[in-house]
Each structure stands twice: as structure tokens, then as C-alpha cells.
N, C-alpha and C positions, 0 to 999 in steps of 0.2 A: 481334481489336480492336487488340492491341498491334502485330501485324504490319502492319496497315494504317497505323497511326500512324507507324511507322518508315519505311514506304514513302513516306508523305506528306512527312516531313522530308527524305528523300533527294531527292525530286522538287524540293522547294524549294531545296535546296542546289545541285543540278546543272542545273536548268532555268533558264538565264539569260534576262534580258529581251531581247526582240527588238530593242530600241532600241540602236544602237551609238554609244557616246559617245567612242570613241577616247581613253580615259583616259590611256594611256601617253604621249600627245603633249603633255601639259601637267602639269608638276609642281605648278603652282598649284592646279589642280583635283584632282589626286591627293591633296592634303592633306585634302580633304573625305572621302576614302575612309578615312583613318586615324581620323578622329573618328567616322565611321560604324561602323567596326570596333570602336572602343572602346565605343560604345554597345551593340553587339551582344554583346560580351564581358560587359559589365555585366548585360545582360538574361539571358545564359546562366548567369551566376553566381547570379542570383536564382532561376532555374529549378532549378539544382543544389541550392541551399539548401532550396528548397521540397520537392524530392524527398527530400533527406536527412532533413528534419523528418518527412515522411510515413513514411519507412522506419523512423525511430526510434520513432514511435508504434506501428507494426505490430510491431516487434521487442519492445517492452515488453509488448504484448498477448500475443504468442506465448510469451515467457518466463513470464508469469504463468500462462497456461493449461498450459504444459508442466509446471510444478511441480504444479498442481492435478490434471491428468489422470494424472500418474505415481502420485500418492498414491491417487487414486480407483480406478485399475485394479488395484491390489494386492488390494483386497477390495471388488469392485463391489457386492455385495449389502449388505454392512455399510455402505458409503458411502451407498448410496441408501436404506438403512433409516432414515436421518435425513431427516425431511420437508423441512428447509431445503435440504439438498443436492439433493434431488429437484426442488424448486421452482427452484433456481438453474440446474440443468442444462436444464430446460425453457426457462427464460428466456434462457439463453445461446444455445441453438440457435435459438430463435424470433426473438430480438431482436438480441443482441450480434453474432452471426455475420453477420447481415444488415447491421449497421452497419460491420463490418469489410470486408465485400464492397464496400460503397459507398466506404469509404476507399481500398481497393486500386484500385478503378476510377476514382477521382478523377484527372482529368488535370491535372497541375501545369504542363504545358508551354504552355497556351493563350496566356499573355502573351508568352512567348518566340517561339512560332510566329507570332503576330500581328505582332510587331515585325520578325521575319525576313521575313515575307511583304511587308511594306511596303518594307523596306530593300533587298530583293533586286532590286527594279526598278532600282536604281542600281548594281548590281554590274557590274564589268568582265565581258566575255565572252571567248570563245575567240580572237577577233580581237585583243583587247587583249593577251592572254597571248602570242600569236604575235608581235605587234608589239614587245612588251617584250623577248622573246627575241632577235628580229632586231636590236634596238637594242643589246643587250649584245654581239652579234657584230660590229656596226658599230664599237662602241668598241674592241673587241679588235683589229680590223684597222687602224683609223685611228691608234690610239696604240701599236700593236705590243705588245699586252699578252699575256703568257703566260696560258694557261687557269688555271694554278695561282694566279697573282696575282689573277685575278678570283674564283676559287673561295674563296680565303682572305679576300677582301675588302680586301686591303691596297693600295688604289688610291692613286696619287699625288695629293696634295692633300686626302686624306680624313682627318678626325680620328676617325672612328668605323669600326668593323670589322663587317662582316656577311658571313657565310660561306655557301657553297652546299653542300648535302648531295649525296650520291650521286644521289638521286632528282632533284634540281635539275639536275645536270649531264646526267643521262640525258634529262630532258625537253628541255633545250636541244639535245642531239644529235638528238632525234626531230623537233624543229621544223625543223632543217636538213635532215634526211632527207626530210621531207614536201615540201620545196622542191627536192629533188634536188640539194642543196648538199652533196656528199659530202666536200668539204674540211673544212667546219665540223662535219659529222657525225663525222668521224674525230677531230678535236681534242677534242670534248666527250665522246665515248665513251671515248677514251683516258684523259681525266681521271676519268671515272666508274669505269673499271677500276682506275686508280691508287688511288683512295680506297677501293675495295673491297679491294684487295691490302694496303692499310695497316691494315685491320681495321675500317673503318667498316661498320656493318650497315644493311640496308635491308629493309623489309617488302614492298617493291613490285618491286624489280628484283634480279636476280642476275647473276653473271659470265657465265653461259651466254647470257643475253639480250643483254648488252652486246657480247660477242664475236661474236654473230650479226650485229649491226649493223656492227661494226668490219670483219669480214672482207669484207662486201659493199661497204662504202664505200671501202676501199682497193683492192678489185678494180676498182671503177668508175673509179678514178684511174689504173689501169694497173699497179698494183703486185701482180703475181701471187704473188711469193714471200712477201710479208707477208700477203696474203690467205690463202695456204696455211698459214702459220704460225699465224695466229689460228684458222683452222678446226681445225687439229690440237689446239690448246690447248682449244678448245671440246669436242672429242670425248674428250679426257682427262677432262673433267668430266661429260660425258653421252654415252657411247658409242652410245646408241640414237637420238641426234638425227637425224631423217630428212633434213632439209634439209642439215645439215652433212655427212652421209655422201655425199649426192649432189654437194655442192659440192667435196668432197675429190677425187673422181674427175675432176670437170670441171676444177678448177684444175690438177691434176697433168697432165692431158692438154694444156691450154692452155700450161702452163709448158714442157712438152716441145717443143711446136711453136715457142714463142718462142725457146727456146735454139737450136734448129736454124736458125731464121731469122737469129738473131744471128751464129751461126757462119758462115753463108753470106755475110752482109753483111761480116763481118770479113775473110773470105778475099778478097772483092772490093774491100776497101779502103773500104767504106762503114760509117758508124757511126749507130746508132739513138739518138735523143734522146727521152727521155720528160719532158714538161713537167708539173710538179705545182704546185699552189698554188691560190689563190683562183679561183673561176669568172670567166669573162669578164664585163666590166662594160660597161653601155651608156654610161657617162660617160668619154669619152676622157682627160679631164684628172684622173681620179680620183687617181692616184698623186701628181701635183703638188699637188693640193688637200690630200691627207692629209699630205704632207710639210710643207707650210706650217702645218697645224694642230698639228704636233708642234714647230713653231719651227725647222724645218730648211729650208735652201735659200732663205733670204730674201736678196734682192739689195739690199743697202745697204752699200756700202763705207765704211770709216772716213772717207774724204775726203768722200763725200756726206753722211754723218752729221754731219760738222762744220759743214755749211751749214744744218742744221736748228736752229731756235731756239725758245725760250719767250719770251713777251712779255706785257705788259699791253696789252689791246686795247680801244679805245673806239669803233671803227667811225667813224673821221673825226669825233671829238668829238660823238658822239651824246649828246643831253641826258641820257639815262638812265645813260650810262656815263662821263661826263667825270669825275665824282667817284669812282665805284666801277667802274673798268674790270674786264673779265673776263680771266682767264688763258688765253691762247691758246698752244698747243704745236703745232709742225710734226711731223706723223707721217710724211709722205712729200713728196717734192719734185715729181715728174712722174708722174702728175697730182698736183696739190697736195691733200693731205688734212690737215686740221687738227683738233685736239681742243680743246674748251673745258672747263675744269675748274670744278667746283662750280657748275654752271649751273642746277641745280634743288635744292631742299632735300629732306631725307628725308620731311618731312611731305607735300610736294607729290607725291612719287613714290608714297607709300603711298595717297594719295587716288586717283591715276590707276589704280593696281592695283585698288583697291576698286571703282572704277567699271567697270573692264574685266572683272573676274573672272566676274561672272554671265553675261556674253554671249560668253565665249571660244568660238570655233568653229574646227574644223579647216579648213585652206585647201582649196579645191576648184578644179578646172579644167574647162573645157568640152571634152567628148569629141566631136570632129568626126564620128566614125563613128556614135555612138548619139544625139548631140544632147543628151545628159544631162550633168549635173554629176557629176564623180567626185572621189574623194580625190586630192589632190596629194601623191604619194608622195615627191617631191623635197624636200618641206618637212615635217619632223616637229616641229610646233608647233601652237599654237592662237592665234588673234588676234581682236581686237575693234576696232571703230572708234568714236572719240569725237569728237563735234562740239564746236565752241567754245561753243555755246549750252547745253551740258549741265551745265557746272559752271564757276565762275569760275577754278578752277585750270587747266582746259584752255585757256580763253581767255587766261589769263596766260602759259602756256607758248607758245602760238601767237604772242603779241605779242613775247615774248622772242626767238623764232626770227627774226621779222621785224627786230627792232631790231639783232640781232647780225650777221645775214647781209646786211642791207640789201635783201633781196628781199621782194616783195609776197606774203603768204601767203593773201590773200583768194581767190586762184584755186588754192590748193594743196588737196590731198586732206585729209580728216579725219586726225586723229592716229591712227595704227595702233599698237595695243599688242599685243605678242606675248610668249607664255610658252612656253619650250621644255621638252619632256618628257624621258623616259628616252632618252639618246643623241640629244637634240634637235639638229637641224641644218637648214640651208637650202643646198641644193647650188648650185654656181656659176651665176650668172644676171646679167642686165643689168637695171637699174632703168628704163632708157629704152626706148621703142619703136623697133625697128630698121626699116630700109628695107623688109624683107620683112614688116613688120607695120604697114602704112600706117594701119590703122584702130584701132590699139591703144588710143588715148585719144580717139577721135573723138567719142564720146557725151558726154564731159566738156566739149568745146568750149574747152579751155584750153591746147591744144598739148601738146608732149611734156614729160617730166619733166626739167627743167633741172638740178635739184640734189637731193641727199639729205641729210637731217639725221637722224642715228641717235643716240638717247639711251640710254645703259646705265643701267638702274634697279636693278641688283644686281651685286654682285661674284660672280665665278665662280672657285672654288678651283682647278679644273683643266679645261682645254678651253674651248670656247665662243668662240674668237677669230673676228674678222672678217678674212678673208684675201682678197687680190686676186690671182687666179691668173695674170693676164697679166704683171703687173709684179713678182710674187713678193713681195708685202708682207703684213704681218700686224699687226693692231691688236687689242690685248687689252682685254677688258671692264674698266671701272672705274666703280663706282657713282657717279652724279651727274655724269658727264662725257658730252659729246656730240661725235660725230665728223661732220664736214661735208665734202662734196666736190661738184664739178660733174660731171654726167653728160654734158653737151653742151659742145662747143667754142663760142666766141663766134659762130661761123658757123652754129650750129644743128645741125651734124653730131654724131652720137653719138661719144663717146669710148670706144672699145672697150677701153681700158686699165682701165676701171672695173668690169670683170667681177669679181664678188666672191661670197663665200659665207660662211655662218655655220657654223663647225666644230661637230661634235658636243660636247655638254656631257658631260664625263667625270664630274665631281663638282660638285654644286651646283644651284642653281635660277636660271635665266637669264631675266630680264625686260628687254625693250627696248621702246622706242617710236620710231617713225620718222615723219617728215614728208616727203612727196614734193611738192616745189615745182615748179610748171609754168611754161611760157614766158610765158603771157599775164600782163600786168601788169609784166613785167620790162623792157619796151622801153627805158625811160629809167633803169633801175637797173643793168642789165648790158647795155651797148650791143652790138649785133651787130658782127661783124668778118668779114672775108673769109678770114682765115687760120685754119687749124686749130692754134691755139696755146693754151697753158694760160691 
């Protein structure tokens, strides 16, 4: 009975729901997991208290009988010669032991198991854990963080510290290994080994296992000597390790062949170069993008910077802003990118988040091969769409966008609200439909996306910048401010300088909302021109 109950609990804990929610892609939704876990801990403590109370009753019963039986067995016949003792013995064995049996068999875990059964439907699954692990590695690469910095939790911009155990580092290495990413496998297995060498203990992994992964991962990167060194260290700890003994002979043989080849090449004046590092990436501008995310490589000379100004802006004496103009700041000159300060209130932003949170969904794309919608891996976030009719706050924000930009928003798309998750990012992209995408917005019937309005609804302590890879510009999130730029020239041609990306969030919770404004309705608000000029 007890064995079956334990098995049932394990099944509940490790059999996750088949529904995949991509929890790691939205910090806003992950906060629900914290409260769910708090509820489960409370339920678990109630169960522990109930079990402790039950055991305390059993212990008292056992102590009482221990004293009684010890005295009785010293002179059994004399003890039972007293009719009261004889009666009580019969009664105990017939009634009281049966009551004790019932108490022992009473299952105190029903309430906890019931709660767990309900809540586990909302648990993250293996894909979430893998996604979160990859996100940590993405942050590691983008912001050039040492594994020890991440393991100790001392991240730039963070006011709290959360550390990784040996087991955590090992699990990160295993995720990389399962993806054949031997570069990150090596980094995290080295960190796990370092923490073991420093005396940290683990009940799940030992140095032999870590060294086994390490030797293979460095071998896959072409470093035979290091692979051989790790293998020898492994065999010092476990001389009978079958795979390591086989690898030792193989590595020694391969190293001998390599040295002979190098000697031949040197004699012939040729030199072998071994390239190590991150695996090849499908995104050609990855390094430029990551450099900008770190605040490096920005093309803005002091002379150009001196031409950027802050001003009070009323959009040609718009009635709503003649008395209370908004603060407008130049972020970039060509193409022109401006920021509007204090454009929405905290109360308005909280309402938008409240409306969006229940319907946040992971971005999907159409797979031309299967015809199905699949997860958009270039975007690690969740988003929701809010129509003007849904709440006065949304309608008010839309009207404010129209008043400030001077563009008609009746043909614009609904307000899109996005929340970025662990390492949340949006890789370089264009907002407008390009010539090779003639049907990009055909179904809307409102033309191309002429302009973008991007509202930051949270501060981000570290990371999370909006970067423009072609012009090498970076705009940093600031709560309550909005950034605006045109995606199209007055001629209607796409401005390829507006290619931009959202950098991974290193620390914090990034909320944004954006309004994509379309061409229709702007004919007399932004007149067409033949020249491709700003």
C-alpha cells in the first residue's frame, strides 16, 4: 500500500502536462508559477504537520504499551492472575490494536495529493527547462559573461543573488550536449568540475561523470591533448571505467597521428589552424547585434550627437498639447528616431498589462513545408493584441498616438503588448513588408507599415535594448517613454536602415507595447515624395 502511494506521488511529480505553455518566454506569466509553488509548499506543510501529529499519537501509544508489556512479561501468570489485567489484554488486542491499525493506515496526504494533481497541469515541462537553459547560454554569449559570474548569480544590474549548484551547472552542460553544442557543454562541465573541486557536494553527479562529458566535448572541438588529459584524470578516479579506457587508447592513437601530420606540415612550411568557439550561427549579423546589445560599436560621433536635441513638442499647436506639450528627445538623426517622455501614466500601463496578461501567447510563424503554425524561435516573448473597444485606456492611448504623430491610427493594427521571458529577445527584423513579400499585409487592405510606435512599460535593470543593426544605434528602455520612427520613405519604399532587434533581457522584466501604423489614411498627413529621403 505504501509502495503504491509513493509511486503515485512520483508519477504526479514527474509526469508533466502535455500542454506546452512556453513559460520561460514570459516573466509576467512566470510570476503565476511562484504563487502556485507557494500554495503547494503551504499544502505540503499542512501534510507534514498532519503526519507529525499522527506519528506523535502512535508514539504515545507505543510508549504506554512498552511500559505496560515490560512489567507484564516479568511475571506473566501473576499479571494475568488479576482479572482486570486479563480483561484489558483481551480488550487491547481485540479493539485498541484495531484502532491503531486504522490510525497507521490513515492517509494524511489526500489533500496535498489532490492539490498537486490539480496544479501539476500548469507545471512547466521539459521543453520549458531546456528553453530556460538555452536562454542562460544566450545571455552568457550576448553579454560575454563568465560561467562563474552566472553561477554565483552576481549579474550586472541585479540587486539580488541566486547561485547555481553543481547539479544546476551539470544540467546546463547536459542540455548543451543534447543539442550537440560542445562549446557550451565544455563551459558548464568545467564550472561543475570547479565547484566539485572546491568542495561542493552533490548527491546526483560526481567528478567521473563530469569528466566523461568534458573529455568528449573537447575532443569534438578538436582538442585531443585536453581530451586525453581529462580522460587520464577520470581513470585516476575510476581505473575500471570501460569507456574511458577505450577513449584513452583512441585519443593517444589520434594524437600520435596528428603530431606526425603537424611535423610534415611544418617541414613543408604549412601551418594548421584549429578554430574553437561558439557553433556556427544562422544569423549573419549575430556578432554585430550582440555588440550593440552590450553598448559597443555604436556609430554616433560627438559632432552628430551635438545635433540631437530635446524639446517641448505640440505637433504644430495641436489643441491637446498647446498648453501641455510633450517632451520629445532625438535618439538618432538618419533615420530619425525620437523618444517621447512621460507619455503614459503608471496607472494606464498597469491596466494595459492587466488586460494583456491572461491572453499572452508565444509568437508563431507559418511553416511553408508543413503548412502548419510553428513556434517563432527568433522571438523569445509572449504577446497579446488589444483593440480600442476593449477598454477606455486602450482607446485613449491610440488617440494619444494619433495626436502626437499626426498619423491616422484607424487603419493601424491593434495595440500589441509583449512581455519578454528569461533571456527574452527579438532577433533583427524589419517591421515593413519588403518587395519579396508583396502579400505581407494584403489581407488587411491598409497598405504597408509606414511607422512604428514602441512604448516601454517597464524599466530594465540590465539588457533589453532596442538596437538598429544597420546604422549601429541603440535605444535603452525607460518606463513611460515611447520611441517612434518611420519604416518607409515618403516615396513608399522601405527604409532598410530601420532593421532592428530587441536585445536579450539580462536582469528584469520587460514589458512593451507597439502600434504599427499603416499607409492608408496618411495620404494627406504624410504626403508622398519621389525621393528616398528622411
